[in-house]
VOGU-3710 file (C-alpha; in Angstrom, 3 decimals, decimal comma):
1> mppslpnsta> -0,020/-0,055/-0,013  1,239/3,470/-0,437  2,611/5,492/2,438  -0,081/7,260/4,773  2,279/9,964/5,167  1,361/12,834/2,701  5,043/14,323/2,223  6,589/10,859/2,006  9,122/10,388/-1,194  6,659/7,265/-2,155
11> qrdietlihp> 3,575/9,489/-1,892  4,889/12,561/-3,845  6,236/10,251/-6,512  2,553/8,858/-7,031  1,449/12,391/-7,215  3,942/13,516/-9,774  5,748/10,799/-11,921  4,887/8,854/-14,929  6,949/5,390/-14,524  8,331/3,922/-17,461
21> ytnlkvhqdt> 7,587/0,073/-17,945  5,262/0,106/-15,154  1,542/-0,869/-14,738  0,588/2,506/-13,891  -2,660/1,452/-12,428  -0,873/-0,938/-10,055  1,706/1,751/-9,326  -1,325/4,422/-7,910  -2,052/1,660/-5,185  1,693/0,329/-4,285
31> gplvisrgeg> 4,019/3,072/-4,927  7,678/2,682/-5,503  10,805/1,381/-3,849  12,619/4,661/-3,184  16,440/4,114/-3,549  18,599/6,624/-2,065  22,177/5,786/-2,339  24,413/3,081/-3,879  27,920/1,285/-2,920  29,573/-1,237/-4,897
41> vrvfgedgtp> 26,833/-3,772/-6,254  24,285/-2,651/-3,423  21,630/0,001/-3,509  19,783/1,179/-0,547  16,222/1,966/0,134  15,268/5,130/1,668  14,859/3,496/5,041  18,473/1,912/4,740  17,730/-1,817/3,373  20,312/-2,832/1,128
51> yieamaglwc> 19,805/-4,875/-1,885  22,169/-6,410/-4,267  21,319/-4,872/-7,850  21,614/-8,090/-9,685  20,510/-6,158/-12,871  23,166/-3,527/-12,590  20,106/-0,869/-12,700  19,229/-1,624/-16,308  21,910/-4,006/-17,611  23,868/-0,940/-17,170
61> tslgwsekrl> 26,148/-0,205/-13,888  28,906/-1,907/-14,842  31,493/-0,563/-12,392  28,774/-0,633/-9,518  27,778/2,687/-7,377  30,323/5,187/-6,102  33,159/4,406/-8,463  35,121/7,817/-7,395  36,975/7,996/-10,446  34,006/8,551/-12,362
71> vtaateamsr> 32,735/10,991/-9,876  36,156/12,844/-10,182  36,343/12,615/-13,861  32,786/14,050/-14,262  33,222/17,069/-11,604  36,514/17,866/-13,512  34,949/17,868/-16,795  31,997/20,090/-15,606  34,331/22,955/-14,140  36,449/22,762/-17,409
81> lpfyhsfthk> 33,719/22,682/-20,241  30,207/22,114/-19,009  28,919/21,753/-22,366  29,904/22,014/-25,959  28,489/20,907/-29,190  29,838/19,068/-32,106  27,638/20,941/-34,749  28,993/23,124/-37,772  32,661/22,392/-37,583  33,115/22,530/-33,843
91> vpdvtvdlae> 33,835/19,780/-31,116  35,047/19,361/-27,406  38,596/17,902/-27,242  37,638/14,970/-25,231  34,781/14,001/-27,486  37,502/13,289/-30,274  39,643/11,352/-27,648  36,581/9,185/-26,994  35,967/8,672/-30,548  39,277/7,309/-31,145
101> rllalapvkm> 39,346/5,110/-28,113  36,210/3,439/-29,487  37,407/3,077/-32,902  40,576/1,320/-31,534  38,373/-1,027/-29,463  35,946/-2,044/-32,187  35,751/-5,749/-33,080  36,116/-5,168/-36,816  37,560/-2,169/-38,645  35,098/0,816/-38,605
111> gkvffansgs> 35,350/4,313/-40,130  33,862/6,992/-37,621  31,714/7,453/-34,381  28,545/9,453/-33,960  27,439/10,220/-30,602  23,987/10,263/-29,039  22,394/10,008/-25,634  20,637/6,621/-25,531  20,668/3,321/-27,175  16,903/4,233/-28,875
121> eavdtalklv> 18,726/7,369/-30,256  21,766/5,299/-31,370  19,313/2,851/-32,984  17,337/5,443/-34,528  20,307/7,030/-36,076  21,517/3,649/-37,600  18,098/3,299/-39,286  18,133/7,004/-40,603  21,539/6,320/-41,907  20,405/2,819/-43,709
131> wyinnargkp> 17,854/4,942/-45,455  20,319/7,867/-46,207  23,154/5,992/-47,737  20,825/3,853/-50,002  19,705/7,201/-51,237  23,220/8,224/-51,967  23,736/4,792/-53,777  20,851/5,214/-56,018  18,694/2,380/-54,580  15,584/4,511/-53,415
141> lkkkviarek> 13,730/1,175/-53,128  16,118/-0,710/-50,687  14,848/0,612/-47,619  13,150/-2,216/-45,635  14,844/-3,287/-42,534  14,580/-6,880/-40,727  14,371/-7,408/-36,903  13,485/-10,417/-34,904  10,629/-11,681/-32,916  11,365/-10,704/-29,195
151> ayhgvtiasa> 13,923/-8,270/-30,237  14,375/-5,128/-28,102  15,961/-2,330/-29,855  14,547/0,796/-27,751  11,641/2,760/-27,601  11,518/5,859/-29,819  9,178/5,805/-32,872  11,651/3,886/-35,207  13,525/1,900/-32,626  10,201/0,568/-31,253
161> sltglpacqn> 9,299/-0,594/-34,509  12,236/-2,852/-34,624  11,825/-3,822/-31,131  9,455/-7,189/-31,145  7,902/-7,266/-27,922  3,992/-6,279/-28,126  4,084/-3,843/-25,122  6,321/-1,650/-26,823  3,767/-1,011/-29,919  0,360/-2,005/-28,686
171> dfdlpipgvl> -1,761/1,237/-28,941  1,467/3,313/-30,113  0,352/2,605/-33,293  3,570/0,919/-34,369  5,392/-0,600/-36,231  6,128/2,049/-38,890  5,838/0,577/-42,428  9,067/-1,001/-43,772  10,028/-3,342/-40,500  9,857/-6,983/-41,524
181> rtgcphyyrf> 10,033/-9,562/-38,543  11,859/-12,594/-38,581  11,904/-15,676/-36,156  13,326/-15,532/-32,545  16,269/-17,632/-31,907  15,142/-19,511/-28,821  16,056/-23,097/-29,263  14,171/-23,852/-25,966  10,997/-22,230/-26,861  10,943/-22,721/-30,444
191> gqegeseqef> 13,133/-25,706/-31,414  11,052/-28,624/-32,943  11,124/-32,064/-31,279  14,242/-34,199/-32,236  15,727/-31,003/-34,031  19,387/-30,091/-32,663  20,667/-26,757/-32,117  22,519/-26,503/-35,448  19,398/-27,939/-37,197  17,245/-25,281/-35,672
201> atrradeleq> 19,828/-22,268/-36,784  19,588/-23,914/-40,179  15,775/-23,551/-40,189  15,902/-19,844/-38,829  18,466/-18,889/-41,476  16,500/-20,446/-44,248  13,268/-18,584/-42,616  15,489/-15,556/-43,158  16,070/-16,298/-46,873  12,806/-16,932/-47,683
211> lilsegpdti> 11,598/-13,726/-46,186  14,031/-11,778/-48,392  13,255/-13,547/-51,247  9,434/-12,887/-50,672  9,831/-9,263/-50,173  12,574/-8,934/-52,789  16,176/-8,575/-52,035  16,544/-5,078/-53,737  13,917/-3,784/-51,093  15,962/-4,812/-48,116
221> aamfaepvmg> 18,551/-2,741/-46,577  19,474/-4,207/-43,275  19,259/-6,343/-40,294  19,390/-5,405/-36,885  20,291/-7,892/-34,317  21,512/-7,963/-30,387  24,366/-10,475/-29,917  22,251/-11,992/-26,917  18,743/-10,638/-26,845  18,342/-8,924/-23,547
231> aggvivppat> 15,038/-7,398/-22,674  13,185/-10,492/-24,846  14,410/-12,820/-22,057  18,286/-12,897/-22,356  18,236/-15,240/-25,407  21,426/-16,984/-26,268  22,054/-17,512/-29,876  21,999/-21,518/-30,855  25,168/-22,954/-32,211  26,071/-21,966/-35,923
241> yfekiqavlk> 23,270/-19,143/-35,925  25,012/-15,889/-36,528  27,347/-17,893/-38,918  24,526/-19,096/-41,168  22,362/-15,506/-40,617  25,328/-13,578/-41,804  26,081/-15,754/-44,881  22,649/-14,973/-46,026  22,729/-11,394/-45,485  26,069/-11,269/-47,422
251> kydilliade> 24,603/-13,200/-50,298  21,723/-10,675/-50,654  23,924/-7,467/-49,908  21,906/-6,693/-46,700  23,547/-4,971/-43,806  23,792/-6,158/-40,403  23,586/-3,585/-37,643  24,953/-5,116/-34,362  23,100/-3,774/-31,355  25,567/-3,864/-28,548
261> vicgfgrtgn> 23,626/-1,708/-26,137  23,407/-4,318/-23,585  26,191/-6,678/-24,532  29,005/-4,289/-25,223  31,933/-3,674/-22,709  32,525/-7,092/-21,280  28,868/-8,302/-20,410  29,286/-11,590/-22,405  32,885/-12,201/-21,489  34,610/-10,460/-24,206
271> mwgsqtydlk> 34,658/-6,461/-24,994  31,799/-6,999/-27,332  29,147/-9,605/-27,865  30,064/-9,307/-31,687  33,458/-11,091/-30,638  31,763/-14,020/-28,424  29,430/-14,793/-31,504  31,812/-13,608/-34,133  29,823/-10,956/-35,970  30,956/-8,952/-38,667
281> pdmmtmakal> 28,864/-6,076/-38,245  28,619/-2,729/-40,627  27,451/-0,776/-37,834  27,236/-1,043/-34,164  25,139/0,783/-31,339  26,373/1,218/-27,909  25,385/2,962/-24,720  24,759/1,696/-21,094  28,122/0,198/-19,755  29,890/2,919/-22,125
291> ssaympisal> 29,857/5,240/-19,164  28,768/2,743/-16,437  25,543/4,638/-16,740  27,100/7,451/-14,438  26,349/9,799/-17,430  23,685/9,396/-20,530  25,586/8,766/-23,527  25,572/6,254/-26,722  27,381/5,811/-29,775  27,024/4,545/-33,456
301> mvsdeifadm> 30,055/3,347/-35,183  30,007/3,035/-39,053  32,264/1,197/-41,504  34,253/3,432/-43,809  32,163/2,455/-46,732  28,884/3,691/-45,073  30,783/7,174/-44,146  31,858/7,550/-47,781  28,274/7,478/-48,950  27,292/9,856/-45,841
311> vkqseklgvf> 30,007/12,190/-47,145  28,896/12,012/-50,929  25,289/12,684/-49,993  25,928/15,698/-47,327  27,993/17,478/-50,472  25,182/16,687/-52,586  22,499/18,197/-50,080  24,705/20,872/-48,459  24,669/19,322/-44,986  24,352/16,354/-42,807
321> ghgytygghp> 20,860/17,179/-41,312  21,038/14,953/-38,487  22,296/15,552/-34,642  21,531/16,075/-31,129  22,245/18,933/-28,900  23,711/16,693/-26,137  25,478/14,250/-28,527  29,253/13,860/-27,552  28,406/16,047/-24,514  32,126/16,751/-23,062
331> vacavaletl> 31,178/15,582/-19,533  29,587/12,520/-20,662  32,380/11,877/-22,842  34,828/12,419/-19,988  33,370/9,861/-18,007  32,857/7,482/-20,615  36,808/7,954/-21,555  37,715/7,224/-17,729  35,261/4,288/-17,816  36,993/2,944/-20,758
341> kiyeerdivs> 40,508/3,526/-18,999  39,151/1,521/-15,704  38,362/-1,334/-17,932  41,547/-1,734/-19,608  43,546/-1,048/-16,385  41,507/-3,625/-14,221  41,453/-6,183/-17,287  37,533/-6,257/-16,790  37,119/-8,610/-19,666  39,376/-11,178/-17,886
351> tvqdispafq> 37,631/-10,531/-14,630  34,356/-11,160/-16,056  35,697/-14,523/-17,479  37,142/-15,158/-14,164  33,849/-14,976/-12,124  31,416/-15,786/-14,607  31,743/-19,605/-14,026  30,631/-19,090/-10,393  27,615/-16,923/-11,785  26,612/-19,261/-14,391
361> tglaafkshp> 27,012/-22,675/-12,498  25,309/-21,213/-9,634  22,178/-20,500/-11,541  22,270/-23,968/-13,717  21,899/-25,648/-9,961  18,580/-24,331/-9,956  17,652/-26,429/-13,253  16,448/-29,062/-10,772  13,807/-26,772/-9,022  9,959/-27,830/-9,615
371> lvgevrgvgl> 9,435/-24,469/-11,391  12,559/-24,209/-13,566  12,326/-24,944/-17,271  15,607/-23,464/-18,403  18,575/-21,564/-17,480  20,353/-20,064/-20,071  23,084/-17,306/-20,238  26,675/-16,261/-20,936  29,420/-14,359/-19,316  27,607/-12,287/-16,511
381> vaavelvknk> 24,045/-12,179/-18,005  21,425/-14,837/-17,672  17,925/-15,744/-17,163  15,769/-18,494/-15,098  12,710/-19,309/-17,186  9,732/-20,450/-15,053  7,244/-23,208/-16,377  4,068/-24,792/-15,121  5,408/-28,350/-16,451  8,999/-29,084/-16,905
391> ttresfdpkl> 8,511/-31,981/-19,212  6,216/-30,248/-21,640  7,467/-26,807/-21,275  3,931/-25,451/-20,677  4,108/-21,872/-19,229  1,907/-20,535/-16,579  -1,082/-18,322/-17,598  0,204/-14,816/-18,095  -2,483/-13,411/-16,149  -1,012/-15,121/-12,926
401> gvgmkcakfl> 2,134/-12,732/-13,004  4,299/-15,594/-11,978  7,532/-13,890/-12,767  6,872/-10,651/-11,407  5,760/-12,545/-8,138  9,150/-14,101/-7,957  10,665/-10,845/-8,682  8,710/-9,367/-5,735  9,840/-12,356/-3,488  13,462/-11,767/-4,874
411> qnngvigram> 13,306/-8,138/-3,682  11,864/-8,897/-0,232  15,080/-11,195/0,066  17,512/-8,325/-0,538  18,050/-8,985/-4,143  16,624/-6,870/-7,285  16,349/-8,876/-10,182  14,048/-8,251/-13,175  11,006/-10,214/-14,647  10,277/-10,872/-18,372
421> gdslafsppl> 7,208/-12,578/-18,396  8,298/-15,528/-16,455  11,933/-15,559/-16,999  13,922/-13,822/-14,274  17,084/-11,766/-15,661  20,215/-11,458/-13,917  23,242/-8,994/-15,016  24,859/-7,824/-12,056  27,457/-5,373/-12,081  31,033/-6,674/-13,558
431> iisrdeiaem> 32,573/-6,141/-10,241  30,584/-8,467/-8,224  32,520/-11,016/-6,030  31,811/-14,786/-5,465  30,702/-13,936/-2,181  28,109/-11,609/-3,358  27,165/-14,085/-6,362  26,534/-16,550/-3,596  24,511/-13,987/-1,498  22,442/-13,267/-4,686
441> lagfakaldq> 21,959/-17,183/-5,443  20,765/-17,748/-1,978  18,270/-14,937/-1,913  16,809/-16,362/-5,405  16,637/-19,644/-3,870  14,172/-18,280/-1,049  12,374/-16,393/-3,624  11,823/-19,556/-5,867  10,546/-21,666/-3,026  8,299/-18,750/-1,693
451> tlewlqvegh> 7,098/-18,761/-5,300  6,254/-22,426/-5,513  4,418/-22,224/-2,385  2,215/-19,393/-3,394  1,294/-21,012/-6,398  0,609/-24,519/-4,515  -1,732/-22,439/-1,834  -3,400/-20,677/-4,626  -3,854/-23,974/-6,394  -2,113/-23,161/-9,794
461> fap> 0,752/-25,852/-9,302  0,589/-29,598/-8,562  3,996/-31,501/-7,922
//
């Protein structure tokens, strides 16, 4: 119930804020969990209650809370140059420094960097550039783009159209025309009986090719793909999937845009998810862990070939008519640059490789729990899917909200996770220790048992 004190933060929240990804009617009755500070992998409620933040906020606070080097970087940058832009032949010096650093880190050779403020903006920009360069190339019909069922690419009009989750489109009058949908690579849910992972991957690649042929290869410009699908349920690609998908795209001259907003900067055990799954993208979007979420910043990297066409078209038109006031903001760039220095100095990729077996093995142990159908993940990102019947993989009635109930029990046990349907996602800060992983797992074990007890008492689950 919402607090009875009229001046409490929670009550003032109910009276003033619109909450993203929230049932707004339920929120009026329950109010928020108010967070007042953070330290390491923990955040603290207004009443002082500590929680392990097992989602790193929104997949993003990679270095945890209160990293003093990032606070110092922001403070010094704010004092030196609190704002400047990159419009009309001007640029902050630190923005150039960050662009150079990102190009040096790219998993494949990239030509240029464009800065924005969120993953959605970076994806929006990528889509606009797909259209822009095909006009430059004299291919005005090559404009359709492909995205996958259960993909997540953002919530702006264009990026939400690429997103494959109904909640992001229902009653928003989305998607926009020209967005094509191909199958989700979730082997556990969509693999056929007797079908191996490799055979499933082949079927998905064949379906992609048939989609391209039915629409006309000369009308399709690009495919957007997350190396690991994040908000769609932490869906790890099956063996050989990206090898086969990329072969189809190359065959029909279709660009690959890798959405690294969640996977980038160590999350999958390599600097990029593209390295983990051997993607060779023509463009890459990134955000979140670029600054450990301490400042809003995102980026799009494009190939030399794409930039050459951008130059040609901007010369023809007289200007490249796209940009954001705060894109390449000097304070955000300074924090991002310091974040990248910390990743290098602390060898964060090796840290993830070292600690992730404890994380993945610990979660995999829950496969024997009566409610757990699948545990999937890589590096320091994973999901546990709850099912009504382990043998048939039958899901619970969505109206029960089993995943949300389990997430609430988890929070009551001092761990903040995230329910995506009936899958519980975990994506902790990359600095998490083995002891903290053990504490997270213990909280989840209690939450699973409490969820099971609740279901049995309500008559929705029988052993």
